[in-house]
PDBQT receptor file of N, H, CA, C and O in Angstrom, charges set to zero:
ATOM      1  N   UNK A   1     211.051 212.295 294.490  1.00  0.00    +0.000 N 
ATOM      2  CA  UNK A   1     210.250 213.391 295.004  1.00  0.00    +0.000 C 
ATOM      3  C   UNK A   1     208.863 212.889 295.422  1.00  0.00    +0.000 C 
ATOM      4  O   UNK A   1     208.294 213.344 296.415  1.00  0.00    +0.000 OA
ATOM      5  N   UNK A   2     208.332 211.938 294.639  1.00  0.00    +0.000 N 
ATOM      6  H   UNK A   2     208.794 211.568 293.833  1.00  0.00    +0.000 HD
ATOM      7  CA  UNK A   2     207.018 211.403 294.992  1.00  0.00    +0.000 C 
ATOM      8  C   UNK A   2     207.057 210.724 296.357  1.00  0.00    +0.000 C 
ATOM      9  O   UNK A   2     206.130 210.851 297.157  1.00  0.00    +0.000 OA
ATOM     10  N   UNK A   3     208.148 210.002 296.607  1.00  0.00    +0.000 N 
ATOM     11  H   UNK A   3     208.901 209.899 295.957  1.00  0.00    +0.000 HD
ATOM     12  CA  UNK A   3     208.269 209.301 297.886  1.00  0.00    +0.000 C 
ATOM     13  C   UNK A   3     208.305 210.289 299.044  1.00  0.00    +0.000 C 
ATOM     14  O   UNK A   3     207.706 210.043 300.091  1.00  0.00    +0.000 OA
ATOM     15  N   UNK A   4     208.996 211.391 298.867  1.00  0.00    +0.000 N 
ATOM     16  H   UNK A   4     209.483 211.591 298.017  1.00  0.00    +0.000 HD
ATOM     17  CA  UNK A   4     209.092 212.403 299.921  1.00  0.00    +0.000 C 
ATOM     18  C   UNK A   4     207.722 213.009 300.186  1.00  0.00    +0.000 C 
ATOM     19  O   UNK A   4     207.350 213.219 301.340  1.00  0.00    +0.000 OA
ATOM     20  N   UNK A   5     206.975 213.289 299.135  1.00  0.00    +0.000 N 
ATOM     21  H   UNK A   5     207.278 213.118 298.197  1.00  0.00    +0.000 HD
ATOM     22  CA  UNK A   5     205.631 213.851 299.305  1.00  0.00    +0.000 C 
ATOM     23  C   UNK A   5     204.688 212.844 299.966  1.00  0.00    +0.000 C 
ATOM     24  O   UNK A   5     203.848 213.224 300.782  1.00  0.00    +0.000 OA
ATOM     25  N   UNK A   6     204.821 211.573 299.618  1.00  0.00    +0.000 N 
ATOM     26  H   UNK A   6     205.503 211.264 298.955  1.00  0.00    +0.000 HD
ATOM     27  CA  UNK A   6     203.987 210.548 300.247  1.00  0.00    +0.000 C 
ATOM     28  C   UNK A   6     204.323 210.436 301.732  1.00  0.00    +0.000 C 
ATOM     29  O   UNK A   6     203.422 210.346 302.566  1.00  0.00    +0.000 OA
ATOM     30  N   UNK A   7     205.611 210.441 302.067  1.00  0.00    +0.000 N 
ATOM     31  H   UNK A   7     206.343 210.514 301.390  1.00  0.00    +0.000 HD
ATOM     32  CA  UNK A   7     206.024 210.368 303.473  1.00  0.00    +0.000 C 
ATOM     33  C   UNK A   7     205.508 211.578 304.252  1.00  0.00    +0.000 C 
ATOM     34  O   UNK A   7     205.010 211.435 305.368  1.00  0.00    +0.000 OA
ATOM     35  N   UNK A   8     205.628 212.769 303.659  1.00  0.00    +0.000 N 
ATOM     36  H   UNK A   8     206.032 212.885 302.752  1.00  0.00    +0.000 HD
ATOM     37  CA  UNK A   8     205.145 213.975 304.331  1.00  0.00    +0.000 C 
ATOM     38  C   UNK A   8     203.639 213.905 304.559  1.00  0.00    +0.000 C 
ATOM     39  O   UNK A   8     203.154 214.288 305.624  1.00  0.00    +0.000 OA
ATOM     40  N   UNK A   9     202.901 213.423 303.571  1.00  0.00    +0.000 N 
ATOM     41  H   UNK A   9     203.294 213.112 302.706  1.00  0.00    +0.000 HD
ATOM     42  CA  UNK A   9     201.454 213.300 303.710  1.00  0.00    +0.000 C 
ATOM     43  C   UNK A   9     201.092 212.289 304.800  1.00  0.00    +0.000 C 
ATOM     44  O   UNK A   9     200.183 212.525 305.597  1.00  0.00    +0.000 OA
ATOM     45  N   UNK A  10     201.805 211.170 304.829  1.00  0.00    +0.000 N 
ATOM     46  H   UNK A  10     202.543 210.978 304.182  1.00  0.00    +0.000 HD
ATOM     47  CA  UNK A  10     201.566 210.177 305.872  1.00  0.00    +0.000 C 
ATOM     48  C   UNK A  10     201.893 210.731 307.250  1.00  0.00    +0.000 C 
ATOM     49  O   UNK A  10     201.169 210.467 308.210  1.00  0.00    +0.000 OA
ATOM     50  N   UNK A  11     202.979 211.500 307.360  1.00  0.00    +0.000 N 
ATOM     51  H   UNK A  11     203.567 211.715 306.580  1.00  0.00    +0.000 HD
ATOM     52  CA  UNK A  11     203.335 212.113 308.636  1.00  0.00    +0.000 C 
ATOM     53  C   UNK A  11     202.222 213.021 309.124  1.00  0.00    +0.000 C 
ATOM     54  O   UNK A  11     201.853 212.982 310.298  1.00  0.00    +0.000 OA
ATOM     55  N   UNK A  12     201.690 213.831 308.234  1.00  0.00    +0.000 N 
ATOM     56  H   UNK A  12     201.990 213.862 307.280  1.00  0.00    +0.000 HD
ATOM     57  CA  UNK A  12     200.626 214.753 308.625  1.00  0.00    +0.000 C 
ATOM     58  C   UNK A  12     199.383 213.975 309.055  1.00  0.00    +0.000 C 
ATOM     59  O   UNK A  12     198.755 214.312 310.059  1.00  0.00    +0.000 OA
ATOM     60  N   UNK A  13     199.033 212.944 308.305  1.00  0.00    +0.000 N 
ATOM     61  H   UNK A  13     199.543 212.671 307.490  1.00  0.00    +0.000 HD
ATOM     62  CA  UNK A  13     197.854 212.141 308.634  1.00  0.00    +0.000 C 
ATOM     63  C   UNK A  13     198.015 211.442 309.984  1.00  0.00    +0.000 C 
ATOM     64  O   UNK A  13     197.107 211.475 310.815  1.00  0.00    +0.000 OA
ATOM     65  N   UNK A  14     199.166 210.811 310.202  1.00  0.00    +0.000 N 
ATOM     66  H   UNK A  14     199.903 210.784 309.527  1.00  0.00    +0.000 HD
ATOM     67  CA  UNK A  14     199.416 210.119 311.469  1.00  0.00    +0.000 C 
ATOM     68  C   UNK A  14     199.436 211.111 312.625  1.00  0.00    +0.000 C 
ATOM     69  O   UNK A  14     198.931 210.817 313.708  1.00  0.00    +0.000 OA
ATOM     70  N   UNK A  15     200.015 212.279 312.398  1.00  0.00    +0.000 N 
ATOM     71  H   UNK A  15     200.425 212.518 311.518  1.00  0.00    +0.000 HD
ATOM     72  CA  UNK A  15     200.051 213.306 313.438  1.00  0.00    +0.000 C 
ATOM     73  C   UNK A  15     198.638 213.758 313.818  1.00  0.00    +0.000 C 
ATOM     74  O   UNK A  15     198.343 213.963 314.995  1.00  0.00    +0.000 OA
ATOM     75  N   UNK A  16     197.777 213.910 312.826  1.00  0.00    +0.000 N 
ATOM     76  H   UNK A  16     198.017 213.743 311.870  1.00  0.00    +0.000 HD
ATOM     77  CA  UNK A  16     196.398 214.296 313.108  1.00  0.00    +0.000 C 
ATOM     78  C   UNK A  16     195.682 213.216 313.909  1.00  0.00    +0.000 C 
ATOM     79  O   UNK A  16     194.930 213.532 314.831  1.00  0.00    +0.000 OA
ATOM     80  N   UNK A  17     195.903 211.943 313.572  1.00  0.00    +0.000 N 
ATOM     81  H   UNK A  17     196.514 211.686 312.823  1.00  0.00    +0.000 HD
ATOM     82  CA  UNK A  17     195.268 210.854 314.316  1.00  0.00    +0.000 C 
ATOM     83  C   UNK A  17     195.750 210.818 315.761  1.00  0.00    +0.000 C 
ATOM     84  O   UNK A  17     194.951 210.646 316.682  1.00  0.00    +0.000 OA
ATOM     85  N   UNK A  18     197.056 210.980 315.960  1.00  0.00    +0.000 N 
ATOM     86  H   UNK A  18     197.705 211.120 315.213  1.00  0.00    +0.000 HD
ATOM     87  CA  UNK A  18     197.603 210.932 317.314  1.00  0.00    +0.000 C 
ATOM     88  C   UNK A  18     197.115 212.108 318.142  1.00  0.00    +0.000 C 
ATOM     89  O   UNK A  18     196.793 211.944 319.319  1.00  0.00    +0.000 OA
ATOM     90  N   UNK A  19     197.057 213.289 317.544  1.00  0.00    +0.000 N 
ATOM     91  H   UNK A  19     197.319 213.421 316.588  1.00  0.00    +0.000 HD
ATOM     92  CA  UNK A  19     196.561 214.452 318.285  1.00  0.00    +0.000 C 
ATOM     93  C   UNK A  19     195.083 214.302 318.631  1.00  0.00    +0.000 C 
ATOM     94  O   UNK A  19     194.639 214.764 319.683  1.00  0.00    +0.000 OA
ATOM     95  N   UNK A  20     194.324 213.660 317.751  1.00  0.00    +0.000 N 
ATOM     96  H   UNK A  20     194.684 213.285 316.896  1.00  0.00    +0.000 HD
ATOM     97  CA  UNK A  20     192.917 213.421 318.049  1.00  0.00    +0.000 C 
ATOM     98  C   UNK A  20     192.739 212.511 319.256  1.00  0.00    +0.000 C 
ATOM     99  O   UNK A  20     191.885 212.756 320.108  1.00  0.00    +0.000 OA
ATOM    100  N   UNK A  21     193.553 211.457 319.324  1.00  0.00    +0.000 N 
ATOM    101  H   UNK A  21     194.246 211.258 318.632  1.00  0.00    +0.000 HD
ATOM    102  CA  UNK A  21     193.483 210.551 320.476  1.00  0.00    +0.000 C 
ATOM    103  C   UNK A  21     193.949 211.255 321.747  1.00  0.00    +0.000 C 
ATOM    104  O   UNK A  21     193.402 211.026 322.826  1.00  0.00    +0.000 OA
ATOM    105  N   UNK A  22     194.944 212.097 321.618  1.00  0.00    +0.000 N 
ATOM    106  H   UNK A  22     195.389 212.283 320.741  1.00  0.00    +0.000 HD
ATOM    107  CA  UNK A  22     195.461 212.814 322.793  1.00  0.00    +0.000 C 
ATOM    108  C   UNK A  22     194.426 213.797 323.318  1.00  0.00    +0.000 C 
ATOM    109  O   UNK A  22     194.251 213.916 324.530  1.00  0.00    +0.000 OA
ATOM    110  N   UNK A  23     193.747 214.495 322.439  1.00  0.00    +0.000 N 
ATOM    111  H   UNK A  23     193.890 214.398 321.453  1.00  0.00    +0.000 HD
ATOM    112  CA  UNK A  23     192.763 215.502 322.863  1.00  0.00    +0.000 C 
ATOM    113  C   UNK A  23     191.524 214.872 323.483  1.00  0.00    +0.000 C 
ATOM    114  O   UNK A  23     190.891 215.476 324.349  1.00  0.00    +0.000 OA
ATOM    115  N   UNK A  24     191.172 213.664 323.051  1.00  0.00    +0.000 N 
ATOM    116  H   UNK A  24     191.686 213.173 322.348  1.00  0.00    +0.000 HD
ATOM    117  CA  UNK A  24     190.003 212.996 323.619  1.00  0.00    +0.000 C 
ATOM    118  C   UNK A  24     190.293 212.389 324.980  1.00  0.00    +0.000 C 
ATOM    119  O   UNK A  24     189.379 211.911 325.652  1.00  0.00    +0.000 OA
ATOM    120  N   UNK A  25     191.550 212.402 325.394  1.00  0.00    +0.000 N 
ATOM    121  H   UNK A  25     192.292 212.790 324.849  1.00  0.00    +0.000 HD
ATOM    122  CA  UNK A  25     191.900 211.885 326.707  1.00  0.00    +0.000 C 
ATOM    123  C   UNK A  25     191.992 210.376 326.770  1.00  0.00    +0.000 C 
ATOM    124  O   UNK A  25     191.831 209.792 327.841  1.00  0.00    +0.000 OA
ATOM    125  N   UNK A  26     192.248 209.735 325.641  1.00  0.00    +0.000 N 
ATOM    126  H   UNK A  26     192.379 210.210 324.771  1.00  0.00    +0.000 HD
ATOM    127  CA  UNK A  26     192.319 208.275 325.625  1.00  0.00    +0.000 C 
ATOM    128  C   UNK A  26     193.698 207.748 325.990  1.00  0.00    +0.000 C 
ATOM    129  O   UNK A  26     193.884 206.535 326.086  1.00  0.00    +0.000 OA
ATOM    130  N   UNK A  27     194.665 208.627 326.195  1.00  0.00    +0.000 N 
ATOM    131  H   UNK A  27     194.514 209.613 326.118  1.00  0.00    +0.000 HD
ATOM    132  CA  UNK A  27     196.022 208.203 326.490  1.00  0.00    +0.000 C 
ATOM    133  C   UNK A  27     196.397 208.557 327.924  1.00  0.00    +0.000 C 
ATOM    134  O   UNK A  27     195.900 209.535 328.483  1.00  0.00    +0.000 OA
ATOM    135  N   UNK A  28     197.276 207.755 328.510  1.00  0.00    +0.000 N 
ATOM    136  H   UNK A  28     197.679 206.961 328.056  1.00  0.00    +0.000 HD
ATOM    137  CA  UNK A  28     197.770 208.104 329.840  1.00  0.00    +0.000 C 
ATOM    138  C   UNK A  28     198.852 209.179 329.708  1.00  0.00    +0.000 C 
ATOM    139  O   UNK A  28     199.186 209.584 328.594  1.00  0.00    +0.000 OA
ATOM    140  N   UNK A  29     199.398 209.641 330.825  1.00  0.00    +0.000 N 
ATOM    141  H   UNK A  29     199.127 209.313 331.730  1.00  0.00    +0.000 HD
ATOM    142  CA  UNK A  29     200.345 210.756 330.795  1.00  0.00    +0.000 C 
ATOM    143  C   UNK A  29     201.614 210.436 330.012  1.00  0.00    +0.000 C 
ATOM    144  O   UNK A  29     202.103 211.270 329.251  1.00  0.00    +0.000 OA
ATOM    145  N   UNK A  30     202.141 209.241 330.196  1.00  0.00    +0.000 N 
ATOM    146  H   UNK A  30     201.743 208.563 330.814  1.00  0.00    +0.000 HD
ATOM    147  CA  UNK A  30     203.390 208.885 329.516  1.00  0.00    +0.000 C 
ATOM    148  C   UNK A  30     203.178 208.794 328.001  1.00  0.00    +0.000 C 
ATOM    149  O   UNK A  30     204.006 209.278 327.230  1.00  0.00    +0.000 OA
ATOM    150  N   UNK A  31     202.084 208.184 327.580  1.00  0.00    +0.000 N 
ATOM    151  H   UNK A  31     201.412 207.791 328.206  1.00  0.00    +0.000 HD
ATOM    152  CA  UNK A  31     201.772 208.094 326.156  1.00  0.00    +0.000 C 
ATOM    153  C   UNK A  31     201.453 209.475 325.589  1.00  0.00    +0.000 C 
ATOM    154  O   UNK A  31     201.773 209.761 324.435  1.00  0.00    +0.000 OA
ATOM    155  N   UNK A  32     200.838 210.314 326.377  1.00  0.00    +0.000 N 
ATOM    156  H   UNK A  32     200.578 210.082 327.314  1.00  0.00    +0.000 HD
ATOM    157  CA  UNK A  32     200.513 211.667 325.946  1.00  0.00    +0.000 C 
ATOM    158  C   UNK A  32     201.778 212.454 325.637  1.00  0.00    +0.000 C 
ATOM    159  O   UNK A  32     201.849 213.147 324.622  1.00  0.00    +0.000 OA
ATOM    160  N   UNK A  33     202.783 212.350 326.513  1.00  0.00    +0.000 N 
ATOM    161  H   UNK A  33     202.725 211.787 327.338  1.00  0.00    +0.000 HD
ATOM    162  CA  UNK A  33     204.051 213.045 326.264  1.00  0.00    +0.000 C 
ATOM    163  C   UNK A  33     204.758 212.480 325.043  1.00  0.00    +0.000 C 
ATOM    164  O   UNK A  33     205.347 213.233 324.267  1.00  0.00    +0.000 OA
ATOM    165  N   UNK A  34     204.710 211.163 324.861  1.00  0.00    +0.000 N 
ATOM    166  H   UNK A  34     204.232 210.551 325.491  1.00  0.00    +0.000 HD
ATOM    167  CA  UNK A  34     205.348 210.540 323.700  1.00  0.00    +0.000 C 
ATOM    168  C   UNK A  34     204.683 210.996 322.401  1.00  0.00    +0.000 C 
ATOM    169  O   UNK A  34     205.368 211.295 321.423  1.00  0.00    +0.000 OA
ATOM    170  N   UNK A  35     203.367 211.048 322.393  1.00  0.00    +0.000 N 
ATOM    171  H   UNK A  35     202.811 210.804 323.188  1.00  0.00    +0.000 HD
ATOM    172  CA  UNK A  35     202.639 211.482 321.201  1.00  0.00    +0.000 C 
ATOM    173  C   UNK A  35     202.949 212.942 320.899  1.00  0.00    +0.000 C 
ATOM    174  O   UNK A  35     203.134 213.313 319.740  1.00  0.00    +0.000 OA
ATOM    175  N   UNK A  36     203.004 213.760 321.923  1.00  0.00    +0.000 N 
ATOM    176  H   UNK A  36     202.854 213.459 322.865  1.00  0.00    +0.000 HD
ATOM    177  CA  UNK A  36     203.321 215.174 321.718  1.00  0.00    +0.000 C 
ATOM    178  C   UNK A  36     204.714 215.346 321.127  1.00  0.00    +0.000 C 
ATOM    179  O   UNK A  36     204.903 216.132 320.199  1.00  0.00    +0.000 OA
ATOM    180  N   UNK A  37     205.688 214.616 321.661  1.00  0.00    +0.000 N 
ATOM    181  H   UNK A  37     205.534 213.977 322.415  1.00  0.00    +0.000 HD
ATOM    182  CA  UNK A  37     207.048 214.709 321.139  1.00  0.00    +0.000 C 
ATOM    183  C   UNK A  37     207.152 214.210 319.713  1.00  0.00    +0.000 C 
ATOM    184  O   UNK A  37     207.842 214.817 318.894  1.00  0.00    +0.000 OA
ATOM    185  N   UNK A  38     206.476 213.112 319.403  1.00  0.00    +0.000 N 
ATOM    186  H   UNK A  38     205.916 212.619 320.069  1.00  0.00    +0.000 HD
ATOM    187  CA  UNK A  38     206.509 212.582 318.045  1.00  0.00    +0.000 C 
ATOM    188  C   UNK A  38     205.806 213.518 317.071  1.00  0.00    +0.000 C 
ATOM    189  O   UNK A  38     206.272 213.711 315.949  1.00  0.00    +0.000 OA
ATOM    190  N   UNK A  39     204.704 214.091 317.487  1.00  0.00    +0.000 N 
ATOM    191  H   UNK A  39     204.325 213.934 318.399  1.00  0.00    +0.000 HD
ATOM    192  CA  UNK A  39     203.988 215.034 316.620  1.00  0.00    +0.000 C 
ATOM    193  C   UNK A  39     204.839 216.262 316.343  1.00  0.00    +0.000 C 
ATOM    194  O   UNK A  39     204.843 216.768 315.221  1.00  0.00    +0.000 OA
ATOM    195  N   UNK A  40     205.562 216.749 317.348  1.00  0.00    +0.000 N 
ATOM    196  H   UNK A  40     205.559 216.338 318.259  1.00  0.00    +0.000 HD
ATOM    197  CA  UNK A  40     206.452 217.890 317.125  1.00  0.00    +0.000 C 
ATOM    198  C   UNK A  40     207.576 217.533 316.160  1.00  0.00    +0.000 C 
ATOM    199  O   UNK A  40     207.930 218.335 315.295  1.00  0.00    +0.000 OA
ATOM    200  N   UNK A  41     208.134 216.347 316.300  1.00  0.00    +0.000 N 
ATOM    201  H   UNK A  41     207.847 215.696 317.002  1.00  0.00    +0.000 HD
ATOM    202  CA  UNK A  41     209.194 215.915 315.393  1.00  0.00    +0.000 C 
ATOM    203  C   UNK A  41     208.679 215.823 313.962  1.00  0.00    +0.000 C 
ATOM    204  O   UNK A  41     209.347 216.255 313.023  1.00  0.00    +0.000 OA
ATOM    205  N   UNK A  42     207.497 215.263 313.806  1.00  0.00    +0.000 N 
ATOM    206  H   UNK A  42     206.954 214.912 314.569  1.00  0.00    +0.000 HD
ATOM    207  CA  UNK A  42     206.909 215.169 312.466  1.00  0.00    +0.000 C 
ATOM    208  C   UNK A  42     206.650 216.553 311.884  1.00  0.00    +0.000 C 
ATOM    209  O   UNK A  42     206.884 216.800 310.701  1.00  0.00    +0.000 OA
ATOM    210  N   UNK A  43     206.169 217.439 312.729  1.00  0.00    +0.000 N 
ATOM    211  H   UNK A  43     205.980 217.239 313.690  1.00  0.00    +0.000 HD
ATOM    212  CA  UNK A  43     205.882 218.801 312.274  1.00  0.00    +0.000 C 
ATOM    213  C   UNK A  43     207.159 219.505 311.819  1.00  0.00    +0.000 C 
ATOM    214  O   UNK A  43     207.158 220.172 310.784  1.00  0.00    +0.000 OA
ATOM    215  N   UNK A  44     208.245 219.366 312.577  1.00  0.00    +0.000 N 
ATOM    216  H   UNK A  44     208.246 218.824 313.417  1.00  0.00    +0.000 HD
ATOM    217  CA  UNK A  44     209.515 219.977 312.187  1.00  0.00    +0.000 C 
ATOM    218  C   UNK A  44     210.038 219.380 310.885  1.00  0.00    +0.000 C 
ATOM    219  O   UNK A  44     210.607 220.098 310.062  1.00  0.00    +0.000 OA
ATOM    220  N   UNK A  45     209.852 218.073 310.688  1.00  0.00    +0.000 N 
ATOM    221  H   UNK A  45     209.389 217.490 311.356  1.00  0.00    +0.000 HD
ATOM    222  CA  UNK A  45     210.272 217.441 309.443  1.00  0.00    +0.000 C 
ATOM    223  C   UNK A  45     209.513 218.015 308.260  1.00  0.00    +0.000 C 
ATOM    224  O   UNK A  45     210.109 218.326 307.229  1.00  0.00    +0.000 OA
ATOM    225  N   UNK A  46     208.208 218.156 308.402  1.00  0.00    +0.000 N 
ATOM    226  H   UNK A  46     207.724 217.903 309.239  1.00  0.00    +0.000 HD
ATOM    227  CA  UNK A  46     207.394 218.683 307.298  1.00  0.00    +0.000 C 
ATOM    228  C   UNK A  46     207.769 220.138 307.013  1.00  0.00    +0.000 C 
ATOM    229  O   UNK A  46     207.870 220.526 305.849  1.00  0.00    +0.000 OA
ATOM    230  N   UNK A  47     207.977 220.951 308.057  1.00  0.00    +0.000 N 
ATOM    231  H   UNK A  47     207.894 220.635 309.003  1.00  0.00    +0.000 HD
ATOM    232  CA  UNK A  47     208.393 222.339 307.838  1.00  0.00    +0.000 C 
ATOM    233  C   UNK A  47     209.751 222.397 307.143  1.00  0.00    +0.000 C 
ATOM    234  O   UNK A  47     209.939 223.201 306.230  1.00  0.00    +0.000 OA
ATOM    235  N   UNK A  48     210.685 221.569 307.556  1.00  0.00    +0.000 N 
ATOM    236  H   UNK A  48     210.532 220.916 308.298  1.00  0.00    +0.000 HD
ATOM    237  CA  UNK A  48     211.989 221.518 306.904  1.00  0.00    +0.000 C 
ATOM    238  C   UNK A  48     211.867 221.094 305.457  1.00  0.00    +0.000 C 
ATOM    239  O   UNK A  48     212.564 221.617 304.588  1.00  0.00    +0.000 OA
ATOM    240  N   UNK A  49     210.982 220.146 305.197  1.00  0.00    +0.000 N 
ATOM    241  H   UNK A  49     210.415 219.721 305.903  1.00  0.00    +0.000 HD
ATOM    242  CA  UNK A  49     210.754 219.694 303.830  1.00  0.00    +0.000 C 
ATOM    243  C   UNK A  49     210.181 220.821 302.972  1.00  0.00    +0.000 C 
ATOM    244  O   UNK A  49     210.583 220.989 301.821  1.00  0.00    +0.000 OA
ATOM    245  N   UNK A  50     209.256 221.584 303.522  1.00  0.00    +0.000 N 
ATOM    246  H   UNK A  50     208.930 221.447 304.457  1.00  0.00    +0.000 HD
ATOM    247  CA  UNK A  50     208.686 222.711 302.780  1.00  0.00    +0.000 C 
ATOM    248  C   UNK A  50     209.743 223.774 302.479  1.00  0.00    +0.000 C 
ATOM    249  O   UNK A  50     209.761 224.342 301.387  1.00  0.00    +0.000 OA
ATOM    250  N   UNK A  51     210.615 224.041 303.438  1.00  0.00    +0.000 N 
ATOM    251  H   UNK A  51     210.600 223.579 304.325  1.00  0.00    +0.000 HD
ATOM    252  CA  UNK A  51     211.699 225.004 303.210  1.00  0.00    +0.000 C 
ATOM    253  C   UNK A  51     212.626 224.496 302.127  1.00  0.00    +0.000 C 
ATOM    254  O   UNK A  51     213.032 225.256 301.248  1.00  0.00    +0.000 OA
ATOM    255  N   UNK A  52     212.968 223.209 302.182  1.00  0.00    +0.000 N 
ATOM    256  H   UNK A  52     212.638 222.591 302.896  1.00  0.00    +0.000 HD
ATOM    257  CA  UNK A  52     213.853 222.621 301.180  1.00  0.00    +0.000 C 
ATOM    258  C   UNK A  52     213.240 222.703 299.788  1.00  0.00    +0.000 C 
ATOM    259  O   UNK A  52     213.927 223.067 298.834  1.00  0.00    +0.000 OA
ATOM    260  N   UNK A  53     211.962 222.370 299.658  1.00  0.00    +0.000 N 
ATOM    261  H   UNK A  53     211.404 222.074 300.433  1.00  0.00    +0.000 HD
ATOM    262  CA  UNK A  53     211.289 222.449 298.361  1.00  0.00    +0.000 C 
ATOM    263  C   UNK A  53     211.238 223.890 297.866  1.00  0.00    +0.000 C 
ATOM    264  O   UNK A  53     211.394 224.139 296.671  1.00  0.00    +0.000 OA
ATOM    265  N   UNK A  54     211.022 224.840 298.772  1.00  0.00    +0.000 N 
ATOM    266  H   UNK A  54     210.896 224.638 299.743  1.00  0.00    +0.000 HD
ATOM    267  CA  UNK A  54     211.034 226.251 298.380  1.00  0.00    +0.000 C 
ATOM    268  C   UNK A  54     212.393 226.695 297.864  1.00  0.00    +0.000 C 
ATOM    269  O   UNK A  54     212.474 227.437 296.885  1.00  0.00    +0.000 OA
ATOM    270  N   UNK A  55     213.460 226.247 298.516  1.00  0.00    +0.000 N 
ATOM    271  H   UNK A  55     213.393 225.644 299.311  1.00  0.00    +0.000 HD
ATOM    272  CA  UNK A  55     214.809 226.595 298.071  1.00  0.00    +0.000 C 
ATOM    273  C   UNK A  55     215.090 225.983 296.705  1.00  0.00    +0.000 C 
ATOM    274  O   UNK A  55     215.682 226.631 295.841  1.00  0.00    +0.000 OA
ATOM    275  N   UNK A  56     214.666 224.734 296.507  1.00  0.00    +0.000 N 
ATOM    276  H   UNK A  56     214.185 224.208 297.208  1.00  0.00    +0.000 HD
ATOM    277  CA  UNK A  56     214.866 224.086 295.208  1.00  0.00    +0.000 C 
ATOM    278  C   UNK A  56     214.088 224.822 294.116  1.00  0.00    +0.000 C 
ATOM    279  O   UNK A  56     214.593 224.998 293.008  1.00  0.00    +0.000 OA
ATOM    280  N   UNK A  57     212.870 225.249 294.422  1.00  0.00    +0.000 N 
ATOM    281  H   UNK A  57     212.460 225.106 295.323  1.00  0.00    +0.000 HD
ATOM    282  CA  UNK A  57     212.077 225.999 293.440  1.00  0.00    +0.000 C 
ATOM    283  C   UNK A  57     212.740 227.321 293.090  1.00  0.00    +0.000 C 
ATOM    284  O   UNK A  57     212.770 227.712 291.923  1.00  0.00    +0.000 OA
ATOM    285  N   UNK A  58     213.273 228.016 294.094  1.00  0.00    +0.000 N 
ATOM    286  H   UNK A  58     213.249 227.699 295.043  1.00  0.00    +0.000 HD
ATOM    287  CA  UNK A  58     213.973 229.270 293.819  1.00  0.00    +0.000 C 
ATOM    288  C   UNK A  58     215.229 229.038 292.988  1.00  0.00    +0.000 C 
ATOM    289  O   UNK A  58     215.528 229.815 292.082  1.00  0.00    +0.000 OA
ATOM    290  N   UNK A  59     215.962 227.975 293.293  1.00  0.00    +0.000 N 
ATOM    291  H   UNK A  59     215.719 227.344 294.029  1.00  0.00    +0.000 HD
ATOM    292  CA  UNK A  59     217.167 227.670 292.523  1.00  0.00    +0.000 C 
ATOM    293  C   UNK A  59     216.826 227.328 291.075  1.00  0.00    +0.000 C 
ATOM    294  O   UNK A  59     217.522 227.751 290.152  1.00  0.00    +0.000 OA
ATOM    295  N   UNK A  60     215.765 226.571 290.882  1.00  0.00    +0.000 N 
ATOM    296  H   UNK A  60     215.199 226.227 291.632  1.00  0.00    +0.000 HD
ATOM    297  CA  UNK A  60     215.356 226.239 289.514  1.00  0.00    +0.000 C 
ATOM    298  C   UNK A  60     214.887 227.478 288.760  1.00  0.00    +0.000 C 
ATOM    299  O   UNK A  60     215.190 227.629 287.576  1.00  0.00    +0.000 OA
ATOM    300  N   UNK A  61     214.161 228.358 289.419  1.00  0.00    +0.000 N 
ATOM    301  H   UNK A  61     213.915 228.235 290.381  1.00  0.00    +0.000 HD
ATOM    302  CA  UNK A  61     213.713 229.597 288.768  1.00  0.00    +0.000 C 
ATOM    303  C   UNK A  61     214.910 230.462 288.408  1.00  0.00    +0.000 C 
ATOM    304  O   UNK A  61     214.957 231.047 287.326  1.00  0.00    +0.000 OA
ATOM    305  N   UNK A  62     215.876 230.543 289.315  1.00  0.00    +0.000 N 
ATOM    306  H   UNK A  62     215.838 230.068 290.194  1.00  0.00    +0.000 HD
ATOM    307  CA  UNK A  62     217.080 231.337 289.042  1.00  0.00    +0.000 C 
ATOM    308  C   UNK A  62     217.843 230.735 287.870  1.00  0.00    +0.000 C 
ATOM    309  O   UNK A  62     218.363 231.468 287.028  1.00  0.00    +0.000 OA
ATOM    310  N   UNK A  63     217.917 229.416 287.807  1.00  0.00    +0.000 N 
ATOM    311  H   UNK A  63     217.495 228.820 288.491  1.00  0.00    +0.000 HD
ATOM    312  CA  UNK A  63     218.642 228.748 286.731  1.00  0.00    +0.000 C 
ATOM    313  C   UNK A  63     217.925 228.938 285.394  1.00  0.00    +0.000 C 
ATOM    314  O   UNK A  63     218.576 229.122 284.365  1.00  0.00    +0.000 OA
ATOM    315  N   UNK A  64     216.602 228.895 285.401  1.00  0.00    +0.000 N 
ATOM    316  H   UNK A  64     216.074 228.746 286.237  1.00  0.00    +0.000 HD
ATOM    317  CA  UNK A  64     215.846 229.040 284.152  1.00  0.00    +0.000 C 
ATOM    318  C   UNK A  64     215.866 230.480 283.646  1.00  0.00    +0.000 C 
ATOM    319  O   UNK A  64     215.959 230.711 282.441  1.00  0.00    +0.000 OA
ATOM    320  N   UNK A  65     215.778 231.449 284.559  1.00  0.00    +0.000 N 
ATOM    321  H   UNK A  65     215.702 231.262 285.539  1.00  0.00    +0.000 HD
ATOM    322  CA  UNK A  65     215.753 232.843 284.146  1.00  0.00    +0.000 C 
ATOM    323  C   UNK A  65     217.145 233.367 283.844  1.00  0.00    +0.000 C 
ATOM    324  O   UNK A  65     217.311 234.267 283.021  1.00  0.00    +0.000 OA
ATOM    325  N   UNK A  66     218.127 232.814 284.498  1.00  0.00    +0.000 N 
ATOM    326  H   UNK A  66     217.992 232.083 285.166  1.00  0.00    +0.000 HD
ATOM    327  CA  UNK A  66     219.508 233.216 284.270  1.00  0.00    +0.000 C 
ATOM    328  C   UNK A  66     219.815 234.529 284.934  1.00  0.00    +0.000 C 
ATOM    329  O   UNK A  66     218.913 235.250 285.361  1.00  0.00    +0.000 OA
ATOM    330  N   UNK A  67     221.090 234.839 285.021  1.00  0.00    +0.000 N 
ATOM    331  H   UNK A  67     221.823 234.254 284.674  1.00  0.00    +0.000 HD
ATOM    332  CA  UNK A  67     221.470 236.124 285.627  1.00  0.00    +0.000 C 
ATOM    333  C   UNK A  67     221.008 237.282 284.750  1.00  0.00    +0.000 C 
ATOM    334  O   UNK A  67     221.012 237.211 283.521  1.00  0.00    +0.000 OA
ATOM    335  N   UNK A  68     220.617 238.333 285.425  1.00  0.00    +0.000 N 
ATOM    336  H   UNK A  68     220.614 238.390 286.423  1.00  0.00    +0.000 HD
ATOM    337  CA  UNK A  68     220.110 239.501 284.688  1.00  0.00    +0.000 C 
ATOM    338  C   UNK A  68     221.280 240.317 284.300  1.00  0.00    +0.000 C 
ATOM    339  O   UNK A  68     221.122 241.360 283.666  1.00  0.00    +0.000 OA
TER     340      UNK A  68
């Protein structure tokens, strides 16, 4: 779990750096499209990871509380 959180944090950090370079206009058009696509992929991965962690938390809560 620690590795997944570290990867997610690195993805967010790298995405922020790439978007900063893209917004300052330091990239050409082809690199700009590549950065945008990679940032979107990273964003979808992090959102999927958050959904997965939420489902695991709900399953653990259901298991601990038991059926009513």
